[in-house]
KERO-839155 format. One record per residue: residue number from 1; x, y, z of N, C-alpha, C in turn; residue in three letters. Coordinates in Angstrom, 2 decimals. Example, Ala and Ser with C-alpha at 12.3 -4.5 7.8 and 13.67 -1.06 7.14 Angstrom:
BEGIN
(1; (13.19; -5.69; 7.80); (12.30; -4.50; 7.80); (13.20; -3.30; 7.80); "ALA")
(2; (12.85; -2.25; 7.08); (13.67; -1.06; 7.14); (12.90; 0.03; 7.87); "SER")
***
This chain:
BEGIN
(1; (-35.61; 118.84; 167.64); (-34.49; 119.38; 166.94); (-34.45; 118.84; 165.54); "LEU")
(2; (-34.21; 119.71; 164.72); (-34.10; 119.34; 163.32); (-32.64; 119.55; 162.94); "VAL")
(3; (-32.06; 118.50; 162.38); (-30.66; 118.60; 162.00); (-30.51; 118.84; 160.51); "GLY")
(4; (-29.48; 119.49; 160.18); (-29.24; 119.76; 158.77); (-27.85; 119.22; 158.43); "MET")
(5; (-27.84; 118.49; 157.41); (-26.56; 117.95; 156.93); (-26.29; 118.52; 155.57); "PHE")
(6; (-25.10; 119.01; 155.41); (-24.69; 119.50; 154.11); (-23.54; 118.63; 153.65); "VAL")
(7; (-23.66; 118.08; 152.54); (-22.59; 117.26; 151.98); (-22.02; 118.00; 150.78); "ILE")
(8; (-20.76; 118.27; 150.92); (-20.12; 118.95; 149.81); (-19.32; 117.89; 149.07); "ILE")
(9; (-19.61; 117.71; 147.86); (-18.95; 116.68; 147.07); (-17.65; 117.20; 146.48); "GLY")
(10; (-16.61; 116.41; 146.62); (-15.32; 116.75; 146.04); (-15.01; 115.71; 144.97); "ALA")
(11; (-14.64; 116.18; 143.84); (-14.33; 115.27; 142.76); (-12.87; 114.84; 142.88); "GLN")
(12; (-12.63; 113.58; 142.84); (-11.26; 113.05; 142.93); (-10.58; 113.24; 141.61); "ALA")
(13; (-9.28; 113.56; 141.65); (-8.52; 113.71; 140.43); (-7.25; 112.88; 140.57); "ALA")
(14; (-6.81; 112.33; 139.49); (-5.59; 111.52; 139.51); (-4.67; 111.98; 138.39); "THR")
(15; (-3.42; 111.74; 138.60); (-2.41; 112.01; 137.59); (-1.36; 110.93; 137.76); "ASP")
(16; (-0.51; 110.75; 136.79); (0.46; 109.67; 136.82); (1.87; 110.17; 136.57); "PHE")
(17; (2.79; 109.48; 137.13); (4.21; 109.67; 136.85); (4.69; 108.40; 136.20); "VAL")
(18; (5.31; 108.54; 135.05); (5.88; 107.38; 134.39); (7.34; 107.23; 134.81); "THR")
(19; (7.67; 106.10; 135.33); (9.05; 105.84; 135.77); (9.67; 104.85; 134.79); "ALA")
(20; (10.84; 105.20; 134.31); (11.56; 104.29; 133.41); (12.95; 104.02; 133.98); "THR")
(21; (13.47; 102.91; 133.66); (14.80; 102.55; 134.13); (15.50; 101.73; 133.04); "VAL")
(22; (16.78; 101.93; 132.92); (17.59; 101.12; 132.03); (18.67; 100.46; 132.88); "THR")
(23; (18.71; 99.17; 132.84); (19.72; 98.44; 133.60); (21.01; 98.48; 132.79); "VAL")
(24; (22.10; 98.83; 133.44); (23.40; 98.84; 132.77); (24.30; 97.84; 133.43); "THR")
(25; (25.25; 97.38; 132.67); (26.26; 96.47; 133.20); (27.63; 97.02; 132.86); "GLN")
(26; (28.48; 97.11; 133.85); (29.83; 97.57; 133.63); (30.78; 96.38; 133.75); "SER")
(27; (31.50; 96.13; 132.67); (32.45; 95.01; 132.67); (33.55; 95.29; 131.66); "ALA")
(28; (34.76; 94.93; 132.01); (35.89; 95.12; 131.11); (36.73; 93.86; 131.15); "VAL")
(29; (37.28; 93.49; 130.01); (38.17; 92.34; 129.90); (39.48; 92.78; 129.30); "GLU")
(30; (40.59; 92.35; 129.89); (41.92; 92.74; 129.41); (42.58; 91.58; 128.66); "LEU")
(31; (43.23; 91.94; 127.56); (43.92; 90.90; 126.76); (45.15; 90.36; 127.43); "SER")
(32; (45.76; 91.13; 128.29); (46.96; 90.72; 129.04); (46.69; 90.99; 130.51); "GLN")
(33; (47.00; 90.04; 131.36); (46.83; 90.25; 132.80); (48.12; 90.11; 133.57); "THR")
(34; (49.24; 89.99; 132.84); (50.54; 89.90; 133.49); (51.54; 90.64; 132.61); "ASN")
(35; (52.30; 91.54; 133.20); (53.33; 92.26; 132.48); (54.70; 91.84; 133.08); "VAL")
(36; (55.43; 90.97; 132.42); (56.70; 90.50; 132.97); (57.87; 91.43; 132.61); "PRO")
(37; (58.00; 92.53; 133.33); (59.09; 93.46; 133.04); (60.46; 92.80; 133.22); "TYR")
(38; (60.54; 91.77; 134.06); (61.80; 91.07; 134.29); (62.73; 91.82; 135.21); "GLY")
(39; (64.01; 91.46; 135.19); (65.00; 92.10; 136.03); (65.39; 93.45; 135.41); "SER")
(40; (65.43; 94.46; 136.25); (65.78; 95.81; 135.80); (66.74; 96.43; 136.82); "MET")
(41; (67.65; 97.22; 136.35); (68.57; 97.93; 137.23); (67.88; 99.16; 137.83); "ALA")
(42; (68.51; 99.76; 138.84); (68.02; 101.03; 139.36); (67.93; 102.06; 138.25); "ASN")
(43; (66.93; 102.94; 138.34); (66.78; 104.07; 137.44); (66.75; 103.69; 135.96); "ASN")
(44; (66.02; 102.63; 135.64); (65.85; 102.21; 134.24); (64.35; 102.03; 133.95); "THR")
(45; (64.02; 102.00; 132.70); (62.62; 101.89; 132.29); (62.44; 100.74; 131.29); "ALA")
(46; (61.25; 100.20; 131.30); (60.84; 99.18; 130.32); (59.38; 99.41; 130.00); "SER")
(47; (58.95; 98.96; 128.83); (57.56; 99.17; 128.44); (57.00; 97.93; 127.79); "SER")
(48; (55.68; 97.92; 127.69); (55.02; 96.81; 126.98); (55.33; 96.84; 125.50); "THR")
(49; (55.68; 97.99; 124.97); (56.08; 98.06; 123.54); (57.33; 97.22; 123.34); "ILE")
(50; (58.28; 97.38; 124.23); (59.51; 96.58; 124.17); (59.23; 95.10; 124.39); "THR")
(51; (58.40; 94.80; 125.38); (58.12; 93.42; 125.74); (57.34; 92.66; 124.67); "LEU")
(52; (56.38; 93.34; 124.04); (55.47; 92.66; 123.12); (55.55; 93.19; 121.70); "TRP")
(53; (56.69; 93.75; 121.34); (56.91; 94.23; 119.96); (55.81; 95.15; 119.48); "ALA")
(54; (55.36; 96.06; 120.34); (54.39; 97.06; 119.93); (52.96; 96.74; 120.24); "GLY")
(55; (52.65; 95.45; 120.49); (51.26; 95.10; 120.79); (50.89; 95.61; 122.17); "ALA")
(56; (49.79; 96.29; 122.25); (49.37; 96.86; 123.53); (48.43; 95.94; 124.29); "GLY")
(57; (47.98; 96.42; 125.40); (46.97; 95.73; 126.20); (45.63; 96.21; 125.68); "ILE")
(58; (44.76; 95.30; 125.36); (43.45; 95.64; 124.81); (42.40; 95.50; 125.93); "ILE")
(59; (41.75; 96.61; 126.26); (40.64; 96.59; 127.23); (39.36; 96.57; 126.39); "ALA")
(60; (38.57; 95.51; 126.54); (37.34; 95.36; 125.76); (36.13; 95.55; 126.66); "THR")
(61; (35.19; 96.38; 126.24); (33.98; 96.63; 126.99); (33.04; 95.44; 126.84); "ASN")
(62; (32.77; 94.76; 127.95); (31.87; 93.60; 127.95); (30.50; 93.95; 128.53); "GLN")
(63; (30.17; 95.23; 128.58); (28.91; 95.65; 129.15); (28.32; 96.80; 128.37); "GLY")
(64; (27.57; 97.65; 129.06); (26.94; 98.82; 128.44); (28.00; 99.86; 128.14); "SER")
(65; (27.63; 100.91; 127.41); (28.56; 101.99; 127.12); (29.19; 102.46; 128.43); "VAL")
(66; (30.52; 102.60; 128.43); (31.21; 102.86; 129.69); (32.39; 103.79; 129.50); "ALA")
(67; (32.77; 104.41; 130.60); (34.04; 105.15; 130.69); (35.06; 104.21; 131.29); "ASP")
(68; (36.25; 104.17; 130.71); (37.33; 103.37; 131.26); (38.28; 104.29; 132.01); "PHE")
(69; (38.54; 103.96; 133.26); (39.52; 104.66; 134.07); (40.63; 103.68; 134.42); "ASP")
(70; (41.79; 104.19; 134.80); (42.93; 103.38; 135.09); (43.63; 103.92; 136.33); "ILE")
(71; (44.16; 103.04; 137.17); (44.94; 103.51; 138.30); (45.96; 102.46; 138.71); "TYR")
(72; (46.97; 102.91; 139.44); (48.05; 102.05; 139.90); (48.06; 101.89; 141.39); "GLY")
(73; (49.16; 101.31; 141.91); (49.25; 101.07; 143.32); (50.71; 100.93; 143.72); "ASP")
(74; (50.96; 101.02; 145.00); (52.30; 100.75; 145.53); (52.60; 99.26; 145.43); "ASN")
(75; (53.87; 98.92; 145.41); (54.25; 97.52; 145.57); (54.45; 97.29; 147.06); "SER")
(76; (54.96; 96.12; 147.42); (55.20; 95.86; 148.84); (56.19; 96.84; 149.44); "THR")
(77; (57.24; 97.20; 148.66); (58.31; 98.02; 149.22); (58.57; 99.34; 148.46); "SER")
(78; (57.92; 99.54; 147.34); (58.10; 100.77; 146.56); (56.82; 101.58; 146.56); "TRP")
(79; (56.98; 102.88; 146.52); (55.83; 103.80; 146.49); (55.66; 104.35; 145.07); "THR")
(80; (54.44; 104.35; 144.60); (54.11; 104.86; 143.28); (54.13; 106.39; 143.28); "LEU")
(81; (54.80; 106.98; 142.31); (54.86; 108.45; 142.15); (55.05; 108.77; 140.68); "ALA")
(82; (55.00; 110.03; 140.35); (55.16; 110.45; 138.95); (56.65; 110.58; 138.55); "SER")
(83; (57.55; 110.62; 139.54); (58.98; 110.74; 139.26); (59.73; 109.80; 140.22); "ALA")
(84; (60.98; 109.47; 139.87); (61.72; 108.46; 140.61); (63.01; 109.02; 141.22); "THR")
(85; (62.97; 110.22; 141.71); (64.19; 110.89; 142.17); (64.66; 110.52; 143.57); "SER")
(86; (63.88; 109.73; 144.30); (64.29; 109.34; 145.65); (64.22; 107.83; 145.81); "THR")
(87; (64.80; 107.34; 146.88); (64.90; 105.92; 147.14); (63.51; 105.26; 147.25); "SER")
(88; (63.38; 104.11; 146.61); (62.18; 103.26; 146.72); (60.92; 103.92; 146.20); "ASN")
(89; (61.06; 104.91; 145.32); (59.95; 105.52; 144.64); (60.00; 105.10; 143.18); "ILE")
(90; (58.91; 104.52; 142.66); (58.93; 104.10; 141.29); (57.80; 104.80; 140.53); "TYR")
(91; (57.92; 104.80; 139.20); (56.88; 105.41; 138.36); (56.32; 104.36; 137.42); "ALA")
(92; (55.01; 104.42; 137.23); (54.32; 103.55; 136.28); (53.44; 104.46; 135.46); "HIS")
(93; (53.49; 104.34; 134.15); (52.76; 105.24; 133.27); (51.98; 104.46; 132.24); "ARG")
(94; (51.00; 105.13; 131.64); (50.22; 104.51; 130.56); (50.11; 105.48; 129.40); "PHE")
(95; (49.86; 104.90; 128.23); (49.64; 105.69; 127.02); (48.52; 105.04; 126.24); "CYS")
(96; (47.48; 105.81; 125.94); (46.39; 105.33; 125.10); (46.89; 105.29; 123.68); "LEU")
(97; (46.84; 104.13; 123.09); (47.42; 103.94; 121.77); (46.34; 104.17; 120.70); "GLN")
(98; (46.44; 105.35; 120.06); (45.49; 105.64; 118.98); (46.17; 105.63; 117.64); "THR")
(99; (47.44; 105.91; 117.60); (48.24; 105.77; 116.38); (49.60; 105.21; 116.80); "THR")
(100; (50.66; 105.96; 116.65); (51.97; 105.48; 117.07); (52.59; 106.38; 118.13); "THR")
(101; (51.81; 107.18; 118.80); (52.35; 108.13; 119.75); (52.92; 107.51; 121.02); "GLU")
(102; (52.81; 106.20; 121.18); (53.34; 105.53; 122.36); (54.73; 104.93; 122.13); "CYS")
(103; (55.26; 105.10; 120.93); (56.50; 104.46; 120.54); (57.72; 104.95; 121.35); "ALA")
(104; (57.75; 106.19; 121.73); (58.88; 106.72; 122.50); (58.52; 106.74; 123.97); "THR")
(105; (59.32; 106.04; 124.78); (59.00; 105.98; 126.20); (58.99; 107.39; 126.82); "MET")
(106; (58.09; 107.59; 127.76); (57.84; 108.80; 128.51); (57.14; 109.89; 127.70); "TRP")
(107; (57.22; 109.85; 126.37); (56.51; 110.83; 125.55); (55.06; 110.40; 125.44); "VAL")
(108; (54.14; 111.27; 125.77); (52.69; 111.01; 125.75); (52.24; 109.94; 126.73); "ASN")
(109; (53.05; 109.64; 127.70); (52.66; 108.70; 128.76); (52.19; 109.50; 129.96); "TYR")
(110; (51.11; 109.05; 130.59); (50.52; 109.71; 131.76); (50.85; 108.89; 133.01); "THR")
(111; (51.32; 109.55; 134.06); (51.62; 108.82; 135.29); (50.36; 108.17; 135.88); "PRO")
(112; (50.50; 106.93; 136.29); (49.43; 106.28; 137.05); (49.45; 106.85; 138.47); "LEU")
(113; (48.32; 106.89; 139.09); (48.19; 107.37; 140.46); (47.29; 106.39; 141.21); "ALA")
(114; (47.22; 106.55; 142.52); (46.34; 105.70; 143.32); (44.87; 105.99; 143.04); "ALA")
(115; (44.58; 107.23; 142.61); (43.20; 107.58; 142.24); (43.02; 107.38; 140.74); "GLY")
(116; (41.79; 107.33; 140.30); (41.50; 107.02; 138.89); (41.88; 108.18; 137.97); "THR")
(117; (42.34; 107.81; 136.80); (42.61; 108.73; 135.70); (41.88; 108.18; 134.47); "THR")
(118; (41.31; 109.07; 133.68); (40.58; 108.60; 132.51); (41.52; 107.91; 131.53); "GLU")
(119; (41.15; 106.71; 131.13); (41.84; 106.00; 130.06); (41.15; 106.33; 128.73); "LEU")
(120; (39.84; 106.10; 128.67); (39.07; 106.43; 127.47); (37.60; 106.56; 127.87); "LYS")
(121; (36.96; 107.62; 127.41); (35.57; 107.87; 127.74); (34.64; 107.34; 126.64); "ALA")
(122; (33.44; 106.97; 127.03); (32.40; 106.60; 126.09); (32.74; 105.38; 125.22); "GLY")
(123; (33.27; 104.34; 125.83); (33.62; 103.13; 125.07); (32.33; 102.37; 124.79); "VAL")
(124; (32.02; 102.17; 123.54); (30.79; 101.48; 123.14); (30.79; 100.01; 123.51); "GLY")
(125; (29.62; 99.41; 123.40); (29.48; 97.99; 123.66); (30.40; 97.23; 122.72); "ILE")
(126; (31.24; 96.36; 123.28); (32.27; 95.59; 122.56); (33.39; 96.49; 122.02); "ALA")
(127; (33.39; 97.76; 122.39); (34.46; 98.67; 121.97); (35.73; 98.41; 122.74); "GLY")
(128; (36.81; 98.98; 122.28); (38.10; 98.73; 122.91); (38.88; 100.01; 123.20); "THR")
(129; (39.83; 99.86; 124.09); (40.85; 100.88; 124.35); (42.17; 100.12; 124.39); "ALA")
(130; (43.09; 100.47; 123.54); (44.40; 99.81; 123.51); (45.40; 100.75; 124.18); "VAL")
(131; (46.14; 100.22; 125.13); (47.07; 101.07; 125.84); (48.39; 100.34; 126.10); "PHE")
(132; (49.42; 101.12; 126.36); (50.74; 100.63; 126.70); (51.05; 101.02; 128.13); "GLN")
(133; (51.92; 100.24; 128.76); (52.40; 100.57; 130.09); (53.90; 100.70; 130.05); "LEU")
(134; (54.43; 101.50; 130.95); (55.88; 101.56; 131.11); (56.19; 101.76; 132.59); "GLU")
(135; (57.24; 101.08; 133.04); (57.65; 101.17; 134.44); (59.06; 101.74; 134.48); "MET")
(136; (59.25; 102.61; 135.46); (60.59; 103.18; 135.70); (60.95; 102.83; 137.14); "HIS")
(137; (62.04; 102.10; 137.31); (62.46; 101.68; 138.65); (62.96; 102.87; 139.46); "THR")
(138; (63.03; 102.69; 140.79); (63.52; 103.77; 141.63); (64.96; 104.22; 141.24); "PRO")
(139; (65.20; 105.51; 141.48); (66.53; 106.05; 141.25); (67.55; 105.22; 142.03); "TYR")
(140; (67.22; 104.94; 143.27); (67.96; 103.96; 144.07); (66.93; 103.14; 144.83); "THR")
(141; (67.24; 101.86; 144.98); (66.37; 100.98; 145.72); (67.16; 100.34; 146.84); "SER")
(142; (66.54; 100.21; 147.99); (67.15; 99.49; 149.09); (66.57; 98.08; 149.17); "THR")
(143; (65.69; 97.76; 148.23); (65.03; 96.47; 148.22); (65.40; 95.74; 146.93); "VAL")
(144; (65.87; 94.50; 147.05); (66.32; 93.76; 145.88); (65.56; 92.45; 145.74); "PHE")
(145; (64.31; 92.45; 146.19); (63.46; 91.31; 145.97); (62.43; 91.68; 144.91); "THR")
(146; (61.78; 90.69; 144.33); (60.78; 90.93; 143.30); (59.66; 91.82; 143.85); "GLU")
(147; (59.30; 92.81; 143.09); (58.20; 93.71; 143.44); (57.06; 93.52; 142.46); "GLN")
(148; (55.85; 93.35; 142.97); (54.66; 93.24; 142.13); (53.70; 94.36; 142.47); "SER")
(149; (53.04; 94.84; 141.47); (52.06; 95.92; 141.66); (50.86; 95.66; 140.77); "THR")
(150; (49.80; 96.34; 141.03); (48.56; 96.14; 140.30); (48.22; 97.40; 139.51); "THR")
(151; (47.82; 97.21; 138.27); (47.24; 98.29; 137.46); (45.78; 97.85; 137.25); "VAL")
(152; (44.86; 98.71; 137.58); (43.45; 98.38; 137.50); (42.78; 99.23; 136.42); "THR")
(153; (41.98; 98.58; 135.58); (41.13; 99.28; 134.62); (39.71; 99.14; 135.12); "VAL")
(154; (39.04; 100.24; 135.29); (37.69; 100.28; 135.84); (36.71; 100.74; 134.78); "LEU")
(155; (35.65; 99.97; 134.55); (34.58; 100.38; 133.63); (33.42; 100.88; 134.49); "ALA")
(156; (32.93; 102.07; 134.14); (31.76; 102.61; 134.86); (30.79; 103.22; 133.83); "SER")
(157; (29.50; 103.16; 134.18); (28.48; 103.66; 133.28); (28.69; 105.13; 133.00); "ALA")
(158; (28.45; 105.50; 131.75); (28.61; 106.91; 131.37); (27.41; 107.72; 131.81); "THR")
***
């Protein structure tokens, strides 16, 4: 028997994919971490403009270019909402201070919610967003102990 071998040569081919990555860091620092609204009656409002003679809270970007979002929360006994027409419901609002549009309470203020709301988009490295807060107590409250709540500013990569 005679055997025949046929070898078919295949030429190998290569190609490349270039993968690039940029590491980002999201970090924000606030100039004020406590807002002492003090004692307030039912159905009244106070703001950081009143407390600090117009100086706002400065959020400084300590990382890569970022979007700043803001959100609020319930207190121990009060529920956060956009209006205060029922018992134990309070409102907390913010205003991005770009000129003097935050001077009048409730005008140009956006209600805080449990979900994020844009504070300022595309904040550059070491850039800032200056904002004011205002709190409106419940129309009626059945709770007369100190209430604390959290306002969170979140920096996320753009």
